[in-house]
C-alpha positions as CSV (number, residue, x, y, z in Angstrom):
1,M,46.2,92.7,113.8
2,A,49.8,93.8,113.5
3,D,52.6,91.2,113.5
4,K,54.3,90.8,116.9
5,E,58.0,90.5,117.0
6,A,60.5,89.9,119.9
7,T,64.1,90.3,118.9
8,V,67.1,90.2,121.3
9,Y,70.5,91.3,120.1
10,I,73.6,89.8,121.8
11,V,76.5,92.2,121.3
12,D,80.1,91.0,122.0
13,L,81.8,93.9,123.9
14,G,85.0,92.0,124.7
15,E,88.5,93.5,124.7
16,S,89.3,91.9,121.3
17,M,86.3,93.7,119.7
18,A,88.2,97.0,120.0
19,D,90.9,95.8,117.5
20,C,91.0,96.3,113.8
21,H,91.5,93.3,111.4
22,N,91.8,92.5,107.7
23,G,92.8,95.9,106.6
24,R,89.8,97.8,108.1
25,D,90.2,101.2,109.7
26,E,87.4,100.6,112.1
27,S,87.2,98.2,115.1
28,D,85.4,94.9,115.0
29,L,82.8,96.4,117.3
30,D,82.1,99.4,115.1
31,F,82.1,97.2,112.0
32,G,79.6,94.7,113.5
33,M,77.4,97.5,115.1
34,R,76.8,98.9,111.6
35,Y,74.5,95.9,111.1
36,V,73.0,96.0,114.6
37,W,72.3,99.8,114.5
38,D,70.7,99.5,111.1
39,K,68.3,96.8,112.2
40,I,67.4,98.6,115.5
41,S,66.9,102.0,113.8
42,T,64.6,100.3,111.2
43,T,62.5,99.1,114.1
44,V,62.5,102.6,115.6
45,A,61.4,104.1,112.3
46,A,58.5,101.6,112.0
47,S,57.2,103.0,115.3
48,R,55.2,99.8,116.1
49,K,54.6,98.9,119.7
50,T,54.3,95.3,118.8
51,W,57.9,95.2,117.5
52,T,60.0,94.8,120.7
53,V,63.7,94.8,121.0
54,G,66.1,93.7,123.8
55,V,69.9,94.0,124.0
56,V,72.3,91.8,125.9
57,G,76.0,92.6,126.3
58,L,78.6,89.8,126.2
59,N,82.0,90.2,127.9
60,T,80.9,93.2,129.9
61,E,82.8,94.5,132.9
62,D,79.9,93.8,135.2
63,T,77.3,91.1,135.4
64,D,73.6,91.9,135.3
65,N,71.2,89.1,134.3
66,A,68.4,87.1,135.9
67,Q,70.3,83.8,135.8
68,D,73.3,85.1,137.7
69,T,70.9,86.7,140.3
70,E,69.4,83.2,140.9
71,G,72.9,81.9,141.7
72,L,73.4,79.9,138.6
73,G,77.0,79.6,137.5
74,G,78.5,80.3,134.1
75,Y,76.7,83.6,133.5
76,E,79.4,86.0,134.5
77,H,80.2,89.1,132.5
78,I,76.8,89.1,130.7
79,S,74.6,92.2,131.2
80,V,71.1,93.0,130.0
81,L,71.6,96.5,128.4
82,Q,67.9,96.8,127.5
83,N,65.0,94.7,128.5
84,L,62.5,93.6,125.9
85,G,60.1,96.3,125.0
86,P,59.2,98.9,122.3
87,M,62.3,100.8,121.0
88,T,62.2,104.6,121.0
89,M,64.7,107.3,120.1
90,T,65.3,108.0,123.7
91,S,66.2,104.3,124.4
92,L,68.3,104.2,121.2
93,R,70.4,107.2,122.5
94,E,70.8,105.6,125.9
95,L,71.8,102.3,124.4
96,R,74.4,103.9,122.2
97,S,76.2,105.2,125.3
98,S,76.2,101.7,126.8
99,V,77.8,99.9,123.7
100,Q,81.5,100.4,124.5
101,A,84.3,97.8,124.3
102,S,85.4,96.6,127.7
103,N,88.6,95.2,129.1
104,N,87.1,91.7,129.7
105,Y,86.8,88.5,127.8
106,G,85.3,86.0,130.3
107,G,81.8,85.7,129.0
108,D,80.3,82.7,127.3
109,A,78.3,83.1,124.1
110,I,76.0,80.2,124.6
111,S,75.2,81.4,128.2
112,A,74.3,84.8,126.6
113,I,72.0,83.0,124.2
114,V,70.3,81.3,127.3
115,V,69.9,84.8,128.9
116,A,68.2,86.1,125.7
117,L,66.1,82.9,125.4
118,K,64.7,83.4,129.0
119,M,64.0,87.1,128.2
120,I,61.9,86.1,125.2
121,E,60.2,83.2,127.1
122,V,59.1,85.5,130.0
123,F,58.1,88.4,127.8
124,T,56.1,86.5,125.1
125,K,54.7,83.7,127.3
126,K,52.7,81.5,124.9
127,L,51.4,84.3,122.7
128,K,51.8,84.4,119.0
129,Y,55.2,86.2,118.4
130,K,57.9,86.1,115.8
131,R,60.9,85.3,118.1
132,R,64.5,85.9,117.1
133,I,68.0,86.0,118.7
134,I,70.8,87.7,116.8
135,L,74.4,87.1,118.1
136,M,77.1,89.4,116.9
137,T,80.7,88.4,117.9
138,N,84.2,87.9,116.6
139,G,84.5,84.5,118.3
140,E,87.7,85.3,120.2
141,T,86.3,84.3,123.6
142,P,86.3,80.6,124.6
143,I,82.8,78.9,124.4
144,E,81.6,75.9,126.5
145,E,80.2,73.4,124.1
146,D,78.5,71.1,126.6
147,S,75.1,72.7,126.7
148,A,74.9,73.7,123.0
149,E,72.6,70.8,122.0
150,D,70.2,71.4,124.9
151,V,70.0,75.1,124.2
152,A,69.3,74.4,120.5
153,A,66.5,72.0,121.5
154,K,65.0,74.7,123.8
155,L,65.2,77.2,120.9
156,N,63.3,74.8,118.7
157,D,60.6,74.2,121.4
158,L,60.0,77.9,121.7
159,G,60.1,78.6,118.0
160,I,63.0,81.0,118.3
161,E,65.1,81.8,115.2
162,L,68.9,81.9,116.0
163,V,71.0,84.2,113.8
164,V,74.8,84.1,114.3
165,I,76.7,86.8,112.4
166,G,80.5,86.7,113.1
167,V,83.1,89.2,112.3
168,D,85.5,87.6,109.8
169,F,83.8,84.2,110.0
170,D,84.4,81.8,107.1
171,D,81.5,81.5,104.7
172,S,82.0,79.3,101.6
173,D,78.7,80.3,100.1
174,Y,79.7,84.0,100.2
175,G,83.3,83.2,99.3
176,F,85.1,84.6,102.3
177,K,87.8,82.8,104.3
178,E,90.0,84.4,106.9
179,E,93.7,83.5,106.8
180,D,95.8,83.1,109.9
181,K,92.8,82.5,112.1
182,S,93.4,81.8,115.8
183,R,92.6,78.3,117.1
184,V,90.1,79.7,119.6
185,K,88.2,81.5,116.9
186,A,88.3,78.5,114.6
187,A,86.9,76.2,117.3
188,N,84.2,78.7,118.3
189,E,83.1,79.0,114.6
190,K,82.6,75.2,114.5
191,I,80.6,75.2,117.7
192,L,78.3,78.0,116.7
193,R,77.8,76.6,113.2
194,K,76.9,73.2,114.5
195,M,74.5,74.8,117.0
196,V,72.8,76.8,114.2
197,E,72.5,73.7,112.1
198,S,70.8,72.0,115.0
199,C,68.1,74.7,115.1
200,T,65.0,74.3,113.0
201,D,65.2,78.0,112.1
202,G,68.8,79.3,112.1
203,V,71.1,81.4,110.0
204,F,74.9,81.4,110.1
205,G,76.9,84.1,108.2
206,T,79.8,86.4,108.1
207,M,79.6,90.1,108.9
208,Q,81.1,91.1,105.6
209,Q,78.0,89.8,103.7
210,A,75.6,91.3,106.3
211,V,77.1,94.8,106.0
212,E,77.1,94.7,102.2
213,E,73.4,93.7,102.2
214,L,72.6,96.7,104.3
215,A,72.8,98.8,101.1
216,I,70.0,96.8,99.6
217,P,66.8,98.8,100.3
218,R,64.2,96.9,102.4
219,I,60.7,97.0,100.9
220,K,58.1,97.7,103.4
221,P,55.5,94.8,103.6
222,V,52.0,96.0,103.0
223,R,48.9,94.2,104.2
224,P,45.9,93.9,101.8
225,F,43.6,96.9,102.2
226,K,39.9,96.5,101.2
227,A,38.8,99.6,99.4
228,Y,35.3,98.5,98.4
229,D,32.9,95.8,99.4
230,G,29.6,95.8,97.5
231,P,27.9,95.0,94.3
232,L,29.4,95.4,90.8
233,T,26.4,96.1,88.6
234,L,25.6,96.2,84.9
235,G,22.3,98.0,84.5
236,D,20.0,99.0,87.4
237,P,18.9,95.9,89.4
238,S,16.2,97.9,91.1
239,K,14.5,98.6,87.7
240,Y,15.4,95.7,85.5
241,E,15.3,92.0,86.3
242,S,17.9,91.3,83.5
243,A,20.5,93.6,85.2
244,L,23.7,92.0,86.5
245,S,24.8,92.4,90.1
246,I,27.8,90.6,91.5
247,H,29.0,91.1,95.1
248,V,32.8,91.9,94.8
249,E,35.6,93.1,96.9
250,R,38.3,95.6,95.7
251,Y,41.8,95.7,97.0
252,F,44.8,97.8,96.1
253,K,47.3,96.0,93.9
254,T,49.9,98.8,93.7
255,K,50.3,101.8,96.0
256,R,52.6,104.8,95.5
257,A,55.4,104.9,98.0
258,T,56.4,108.3,99.4
259,A,59.4,109.6,101.3
260,P,58.9,110.1,105.0
261,S,57.6,113.6,105.9
262,A,59.3,116.0,108.3
263,S,57.9,117.6,111.4
264,T,58.7,121.0,112.7
265,V,60.4,120.8,116.1
266,V,62.0,123.2,118.6
267,I,65.0,122.5,120.8
268,N,63.7,121.7,124.3
269,T,65.5,124.0,126.7
270,D,64.0,122.2,129.7
271,H,65.5,118.7,129.6
272,G,63.5,117.6,132.6
273,G,60.2,117.7,130.8
274,A,58.1,119.9,128.5
275,S,59.6,122.7,126.5
276,Q,59.4,126.3,127.7
277,T,57.9,127.1,124.3
278,Q,54.3,126.2,123.4
279,T,54.3,122.5,122.6
280,L,51.8,120.0,121.4
281,D,49.2,118.3,123.6
282,E,50.3,115.4,125.7
283,D,48.9,112.8,123.4
284,T,51.0,114.2,120.5
285,A,54.1,115.0,122.4
286,M,57.3,113.9,120.7
287,D,59.5,111.1,122.1
288,G,62.5,112.3,124.2
289,A,63.3,115.6,125.9
290,E,65.7,116.9,123.2
291,F,63.0,118.2,120.9
292,S,59.4,119.3,121.3
293,G,56.8,119.5,118.6
294,V,55.5,122.9,117.5
295,K,51.9,123.8,117.3
296,H,51.0,126.2,114.5
297,M,48.5,129.0,115.2
298,R,47.1,131.4,112.7
299,T,45.3,134.7,113.3
300,Y,43.2,136.8,110.8
301,R,43.0,140.6,110.8
302,V,41.0,143.1,108.9
303,Q,41.3,146.9,108.6
304,D,39.3,148.8,111.3
305,D,40.0,152.4,111.9
306,E,38.2,152.3,115.2
307,A,40.3,149.4,116.6
308,P,43.6,149.9,118.4
309,G,46.4,149.9,115.8
310,G,43.9,150.2,112.9
311,K,43.4,146.4,112.7
312,R,40.9,144.0,114.3
313,D,41.2,140.2,114.8
314,V,38.5,138.1,113.4
315,D,37.6,134.4,114.0
316,I,38.0,131.9,111.2
317,E,34.3,131.1,111.4
318,D,33.5,134.6,110.3
319,L,35.5,134.3,107.1
320,A,34.3,133.2,103.7
321,K,36.3,132.1,100.7
322,G,36.7,134.6,97.9
323,Y,37.5,134.0,94.3
324,Q,39.0,136.7,92.0
325,Y,36.8,137.7,89.1
326,G,38.6,140.3,87.1
327,R,39.8,142.9,89.6
328,T,37.0,142.2,92.1
329,V,36.6,139.4,94.7
330,V,33.5,137.3,94.7
331,P,32.7,135.8,98.1
332,F,31.8,132.2,98.2
333,S,30.0,130.9,101.3
334,E,29.9,127.3,102.5
335,S,26.4,126.9,101.3
336,D,27.4,128.1,97.8
337,M,30.3,125.6,97.9
338,N,27.9,122.7,98.6
339,V,26.1,123.5,95.3
340,T,29.2,122.8,93.4
341,K,29.8,119.4,95.0
342,L,28.4,116.3,93.4
343,A,26.1,114.3,95.6
344,T,27.2,110.7,95.2
345,T,26.3,107.3,96.7
346,K,28.5,104.2,97.1
347,S,28.4,102.3,93.8
348,F,30.3,100.3,91.2
349,T,28.6,100.3,87.8
350,I,29.8,99.1,84.4
351,L,29.1,101.8,81.8
352,G,30.3,100.1,78.7
353,F,33.0,98.1,76.9
354,I,35.9,98.8,74.7
355,P,38.0,96.4,72.5
356,F,41.6,95.7,73.5
357,N,43.0,97.3,70.3
358,N,41.1,100.6,70.8
359,Y,42.6,101.3,74.2
360,N,45.7,103.4,74.6
361,P,47.7,102.4,77.7
362,S,49.3,105.8,77.9
363,I,46.1,107.3,79.5
364,N,46.4,105.1,82.6
365,M,46.1,107.3,85.7
366,G,46.9,106.4,89.3
367,E,47.3,103.1,91.1
368,T,46.1,99.6,90.1
369,G,43.4,97.7,92.0
370,I,42.3,94.1,92.0
371,I,38.7,92.9,92.1
372,V,37.7,89.5,93.4
373,A,34.4,87.9,94.3
374,Q,33.2,88.1,97.9
375,K,34.7,85.4,100.1
376,L,32.5,82.3,100.7
377,N,30.0,83.5,98.2
378,E,29.7,80.8,95.5
379,E,27.1,82.8,93.5
380,A,29.4,85.8,93.3
381,E,32.4,83.6,92.4
382,L,30.4,82.0,89.5
383,G,29.1,85.4,88.3
384,L,32.4,87.1,88.3
385,S,34.1,84.1,86.6
386,A,31.5,84.3,83.8
387,L,32.1,88.0,83.4
388,I,35.9,87.6,83.3
389,H,35.8,84.8,80.7
390,A,33.3,86.7,78.6
391,L,35.6,89.8,78.5
392,H,38.6,87.6,77.7
393,E,36.9,85.7,74.9
394,L,35.6,89.0,73.3
395,E,39.0,90.7,73.9
396,S,37.3,93.6,75.6
397,Y,37.8,95.8,78.6
398,A,35.0,97.1,80.8
399,V,34.6,100.8,81.7
400,A,33.0,101.3,85.1
401,R,32.0,104.2,87.3
402,Y,33.3,103.8,90.8
403,V,32.3,105.6,94.0
404,Q,34.2,104.3,97.0
405,K,31.7,105.6,99.6
406,D,28.9,108.1,99.9
407,G,30.0,111.7,99.2
408,T,33.3,110.9,97.5
409,Q,34.1,111.9,93.9
410,P,33.4,109.3,91.2
411,Q,36.2,107.7,89.2
412,L,36.3,106.0,85.9
413,L,38.0,102.6,86.0
414,L,39.1,100.3,83.2
415,L,38.5,96.7,84.1
416,K,40.9,94.2,82.6
417,P,40.0,90.4,82.8
418,N,42.5,87.9,84.2
419,P,41.1,84.4,83.7
420,A,42.5,81.5,85.6
421,I,44.5,80.2,82.6
422,E,48.1,81.1,83.2
423,D,48.4,81.9,87.0
424,D,45.4,79.9,88.2
425,F,43.8,83.1,89.7
426,E,40.7,84.8,88.4
427,C,40.2,88.5,89.0
428,L,39.7,91.9,87.4
429,Y,42.5,94.4,87.4
430,D,41.4,98.0,87.3
431,V,43.2,101.3,86.6
432,P,41.8,104.9,86.8
433,L,40.9,106.6,83.5
434,P,41.0,110.3,82.8
435,F,37.9,112.5,82.4
436,A,37.7,114.8,79.3
437,E,38.9,117.7,81.4
438,D,42.0,115.7,82.4
439,V,43.2,115.2,78.7
440,R,45.3,117.9,77.2
441,S,45.7,117.7,73.4
442,Y,48.7,119.5,71.9
443,Q,49.4,119.9,68.3
444,F,53.0,119.7,67.1
445,P,54.5,120.1,63.6
446,P,55.2,116.8,61.8
447,L,58.7,115.3,62.3
448,D,59.1,113.9,58.8
449,K,58.3,117.0,56.7
450,V,58.2,120.8,56.8
451,L,55.1,122.7,55.8
452,T,55.6,126.2,54.4
453,V,53.3,129.1,54.8
454,T,51.9,128.5,51.3
455,G,51.1,124.9,52.1
456,N,54.0,123.3,50.2
457,V,55.5,120.1,51.6
458,I,59.3,120.0,51.9
459,K,61.0,116.6,52.4
460,E,64.6,117.9,52.5
461,H,65.3,120.6,55.0
462,R,68.0,121.6,57.5
463,L,65.5,120.8,60.3
464,L,64.8,117.3,58.9
465,P,67.2,114.3,59.5
466,S,69.1,113.1,56.5
467,D,69.3,109.4,55.5
468,D,72.8,109.2,57.0
469,L,71.6,110.6,60.3
470,K,68.7,108.1,60.4
471,E,71.0,105.2,59.8
472,A,73.5,106.4,62.4
473,M,70.8,106.8,64.9
474,S,69.4,103.4,64.2
475,D,72.8,101.8,64.7
476,F,73.3,103.8,67.9
477,V,70.0,102.6,69.3
478,D,70.8,99.0,68.4
479,A,74.3,99.2,70.0
480,M,72.8,100.7,73.3
481,D,70.2,97.9,73.6
482,L,69.9,96.8,77.2
483,S,67.4,94.0,76.8
484,G,70.0,91.3,76.5
485,Y,73.0,93.1,77.9
486,D,73.1,91.4,81.3
487,V,73.7,87.6,81.7
488,D,72.8,85.1,84.4
489,E,75.0,82.5,86.1
490,D,74.7,80.2,83.0
491,G,75.7,83.0,80.6
492,K,72.3,83.5,79.1
493,P,71.1,87.0,78.4
494,V,68.6,88.4,81.0
495,E,66.9,91.7,81.6
496,Y,69.4,94.4,82.7
497,A,67.1,96.4,85.0
498,P,64.4,94.1,86.4
499,I,61.6,95.9,88.2
500,D,62.3,94.2,91.6
501,E,65.9,95.5,91.6
502,T,65.1,99.1,90.5
503,Y,64.6,101.2,93.6
504,N,63.4,104.8,94.1
505,P,66.7,106.6,95.1
506,I,64.8,109.5,96.7
507,I,62.8,107.3,99.2
508,H,65.6,104.9,100.1
509,R,68.3,107.5,100.3
510,M,66.1,109.5,102.6
511,N,65.5,106.5,104.8
512,Q,69.2,105.7,105.0
513,A,70.1,109.3,105.9
514,I,67.4,109.3,108.7
515,R,68.7,106.1,110.2
516,A,72.2,107.3,110.1
517,R,71.3,110.6,111.8
518,A,69.1,108.8,114.4
519,V,72.0,106.5,115.5
520,D,74.7,109.2,115.5
521,P,73.5,112.8,115.2
522,D,77.1,114.2,114.9
523,A,78.6,111.8,112.4
524,P,78.5,112.8,108.7
525,I,76.0,111.0,106.5
526,G,77.8,108.6,104.2
527,P,77.5,108.6,100.4
528,P,74.4,106.9,98.8
529,A,74.6,103.2,98.2
530,E,75.8,102.1,94.9
531,I,72.7,100.0,94.3
532,L,70.7,103.2,94.3
533,L,72.9,104.7,91.6
534,R,73.3,101.6,89.5
535,F,70.8,102.5,86.8
536,S,71.4,106.3,86.9
537,H,74.0,106.0,84.2
538,P,74.7,103.6,81.3
539,P,77.1,100.7,81.8
540,E,80.7,101.7,81.0
541,K,81.3,98.4,79.1
542,L,78.3,99.1,76.9
543,L,79.5,102.6,76.2
544,D,83.0,101.3,75.2
545,K,81.4,98.7,73.0
546,A,79.2,101.3,71.2
547,K,82.0,103.9,70.8
548,S,82.1,103.6,67.1
549,E,78.4,104.1,66.7
550,I,78.5,107.1,69.0
551,D,81.3,108.7,67.0
552,A,79.4,108.0,63.7
553,L,76.3,109.6,65.2
554,I,78.2,112.7,66.3
555,D,79.6,113.1,62.8
556,A,76.3,112.6,61.0
557,A,74.5,115.0,63.3
558,E,77.3,117.5,63.1
559,V,77.4,118.0,66.8
560,K,79.7,120.8,67.8
561,K,80.6,122.2,71.2
562,V,79.0,125.5,71.9
563,P,81.5,128.2,73.0
564,P,80.9,129.4,76.6
565,K,78.7,132.4,76.9
566,A,80.5,135.6,77.7
567,Q,80.0,136.7,81.3
568,G,79.3,140.3,82.1
569,R,81.5,142.1,84.6
570,Q,81.1,145.2,86.8
571,G,80.2,148.2,84.6
572,R,80.6,146.7,81.1
573,K,80.2,143.6,78.9
574,E,83.0,141.7,77.3
575,A,82.9,142.6,73.6
576,V,81.8,139.6,71.5
577,K,84.7,138.7,69.3
578,P,84.3,136.7,66.1
579,L,86.1,133.3,66.0
580,S,88.4,134.7,63.2
581,G,89.6,137.5,65.5
582,L,88.9,140.2,62.8
583,D,87.4,143.5,63.6
584,I,84.4,143.5,61.3
585,D,83.5,147.1,61.9
586,A,87.0,148.3,61.1
587,L,87.1,146.3,57.9
588,L,83.8,147.8,56.8
589,G,85.0,151.3,57.6
590,E,82.2,151.8,60.2
591,S,82.8,153.7,63.4
592,K,81.3,152.6,66.7
593,R,77.8,153.9,67.3
594,T,77.2,156.5,70.0
595,T,73.7,157.7,69.4
596,I,70.3,155.9,69.5
597,S,67.4,156.7,67.2
598,T,63.7,156.4,68.2
599,E,62.9,154.3,65.1
600,N,65.5,151.6,65.9
601,A,66.1,152.0,69.6
602,V,66.4,148.4,70.8
603,P,69.1,147.1,68.4
604,E,71.1,150.3,68.5
605,F,71.0,150.3,72.4
606,K,72.3,146.7,72.5
607,Q,75.0,147.5,69.9
608,I,76.3,150.4,72.0
609,L,76.4,148.3,75.2
610,A,78.1,145.4,73.4
611,T,81.0,147.7,72.3
612,A,81.1,149.9,75.4
613,E,84.6,150.3,76.8
614,D,83.9,152.6,79.8
615,D,81.1,153.4,82.2
616,A,80.4,156.8,80.7
617,T,79.3,155.1,77.4
618,I,76.9,152.9,79.3
619,E,75.4,155.9,81.2
620,S,75.0,157.8,78.0
621,A,73.2,154.9,76.3
622,A,70.9,154.4,79.3
623,K,70.1,158.1,79.4
624,Q,69.3,158.2,75.7
625,M,67.0,155.1,76.0
626,G,65.3,156.8,79.0
627,E,64.6,159.9,76.9
628,I,63.2,157.8,74.1
629,V,60.8,156.1,76.6
630,R,59.6,159.4,78.0
631,K,59.1,160.8,74.5
632,L,57.1,157.8,73.4
633,I,54.8,158.2,76.4
634,H,54.5,162.0,75.9
635,D,53.7,161.8,72.2
636,S,51.4,158.8,72.5
637,F,47.8,159.4,71.4
638,A,45.9,157.6,74.2
639,D,47.7,154.2,74.6
640,L,49.1,154.1,71.0
641,F,52.8,154.0,71.9
642,Y,52.5,152.5,75.4
643,A,53.4,148.9,74.3
644,R,56.4,150.2,72.3
645,A,57.7,152.2,75.3
646,A,57.2,149.2,77.6
647,E,59.3,147.0,75.3
648,N,62.1,149.6,75.2
649,L,61.9,149.7,79.0
650,R,62.1,145.9,79.3
651,V,65.2,145.7,77.1
652,M,66.8,148.5,79.1
653,R,66.1,146.7,82.4
654,E,67.5,143.3,81.2
655,E,70.6,144.8,79.7
656,L,71.5,146.9,82.8
657,I,70.9,143.9,85.0
658,S,73.4,141.8,83.0
659,L,75.9,144.7,83.2
660,E,75.4,144.8,86.9
661,V,74.5,148.5,86.9
662,P,70.9,148.4,88.2
663,G,71.2,151.8,89.8
664,L,70.9,153.5,86.4
665,Y,67.5,151.9,85.8
666,N,66.2,152.4,89.3
667,K,67.1,156.1,89.2
668,F,65.3,156.5,85.8
669,L,62.2,154.5,86.9
670,T,61.8,156.5,90.1
671,G,61.6,159.7,88.0
672,L,59.4,158.1,85.4
673,K,56.8,157.1,88.0
674,K,56.6,160.7,89.3
675,S,56.2,162.0,85.8
676,T,53.5,159.6,84.7
677,L,51.4,159.9,87.8
678,S,51.7,163.7,88.1
679,G,50.7,164.5,84.5
680,E,54.0,165.9,83.4
681,L,54.0,163.8,80.2
682,D,51.1,165.6,78.5
683,G,48.1,164.4,80.5
684,D,46.9,161.4,82.4
685,R,49.4,158.6,81.9
686,R,48.5,156.4,84.8
687,E,47.4,153.6,82.5
688,M,51.0,153.4,81.3
689,W,52.3,153.0,84.8
690,F,49.8,150.5,86.2
691,K,49.0,148.4,83.2
692,H,52.3,148.3,81.3
693,I,55.0,148.9,83.9
694,V,53.5,147.4,87.0
695,G,51.5,144.8,85.2
696,G,54.5,144.0,82.9
697,R,56.7,143.4,86.0
698,L,59.1,146.2,85.0
699,G,59.5,147.7,88.5
700,L,62.7,148.5,90.4
701,I,65.6,146.0,90.3
702,S,65.8,144.6,93.8
703,Q,68.6,142.7,95.5
704,D,66.8,139.4,94.6
705,E,67.5,140.1,90.9
706,S,70.9,141.8,91.2
707,E,73.3,141.4,94.1
708,V,74.8,144.9,93.5
709,S,71.4,146.6,93.7
710,E,70.9,149.0,96.7
711,V,67.1,148.5,96.6
712,T,65.6,146.0,99.0
713,T,62.6,143.8,98.3
714,D,60.4,145.9,100.5
715,E,61.5,149.1,98.8
716,A,60.8,147.6,95.4
717,K,57.3,146.5,96.5
718,A,56.6,150.0,97.8
719,V,57.2,151.5,94.3
720,S,55.4,148.8,92.4
721,P,53.5,146.5,94.9
722,H,52.1,144.1,92.3
723,I,55.5,143.2,90.8
724,L,56.8,140.9,93.5
725,P,54.9,138.1,95.1
């Protein structure tokens, strides 16, 4: 059963809460509400009906509470802004409009605690609830101390936790003390602190610490989930009396956390109820009238000349999956699909054992589970304990075949023993293992030697690190060691990045952004919390300390800055100039090339474009390359020159894209298609078009590839439909 919580927030809305103090550019109310909104939005995000929230306003203009209605004095200027109940986005938006600083300061904080206490008592009755009252105030309103002890005793009787968080309250543990504090505020702090100390379960703190701790991600508590309850066998108990069978239970030890998923919504034009567009059913309708969920519908059509429009709708039940086999499609019915599925039954069977030293931890796959004996089953506890100790003494792991329930795919699990020696808890830890099809073996050249084509081994080569580079790298690694970089309060070295302080920035940043947008849809989302970015870069002090080793490594590795790549501009490329500034062609007495030969077309084409000074030269080069492509296709015996022509065409396409003149290529390719399909190039050349041009993705240059292209994506598909997805 889910935990039940009843939390009432008391928010001070007095006149003094609208002022700014201690150098802040936001009011005390806005500063304190950062904590309250974060807590409430977290409750909304959890979407649990058993987590209830109520809000009480202190120092409000009006008075609206049950105690004042009954004629009891001392409850003026206290209003219930929201009764205890589940918190939704709609109620969050309505509550936000109610939280505004007033022009009043006549409310009593202890009376507000009594109002919240009565709300919890009436709502929870004597049921099992986690009860909590959170008071947020700056303590500038006088407080009557007479009933403080009686209220604290009542809180203890009902098991209600009292949390008092004051704006600029003194906190010696946190190290904050406000200077020039007013006498009223100083007296109120003493009263509230004494009251919290009288409570069995109470917390007193300053808002500065509470706001800072908001940046620390809150880990979602997860209840144990039983994935398997049945026998763990070794052998077949139905056939052999010597087979082992132990009744065990398997739970998840670790579970992968994911970022919250998004839903497609549409703005609700009818704020009085359902959207005018098609929405979800009533049981899946979204909270609030601002947005409505969207229901996706899909229709299937086939070609039918007799149907109106040439297409006919078909039901999904009439469809069958088809798999491509070459250029044909092989239909695969549901009955055929069942043949490929493995019929399995629920089981957990040990297949064999492997020594500790023979197992490579890098092949671990998936999440870890924990296996314990069935509760209140002494025979199972004794049997599992014997198995665990036997594996531990023999220094071996067990490999088991695991089927969670009938019909599910089997898994291979590695079972690691955990005897009750160190942590007084006996269990088996399991982790999924890969099947043979999951393992990919790649061969790479050795890192410590170079093998020549003739089989010779070279120990010294430009691709191999020298002794100086190895030594410099070793010193660099030692200097950047993080294992003892951080220190604790006693000055002793500790782990720099402990696992419980390393958070997934994607998940928690997403949650922070969602909470901020839920509270205020118009306000900009603030920067990510520093704690999420803490380990995204090395410590500055460590980099300064290792500067000499870093410089030595740069020198030994001969690291040089790569000059920026020359960017093309409209119509021509910037000529690549040598670093010396000398004109090599002029020194060698060579003139700039203007013609392209069939035998050396690619390098000569690139050379002309690299030295082109006007658009006419580029057009001439493209025309010459196009004539060479046409000639290769025309002179080709069967498909002898097709690959060569396609390579020339590919280079021509890439170069003209970089020069931002795709029109030259598109014009040429349009004519080439007509020539190849009509037989103008000495016979049937359709294979060149479909296999090498269309299949080689050498179609028209669309606007997706070049912004200056005049060819749209649809036009490019029309010319070569298989090129674009």
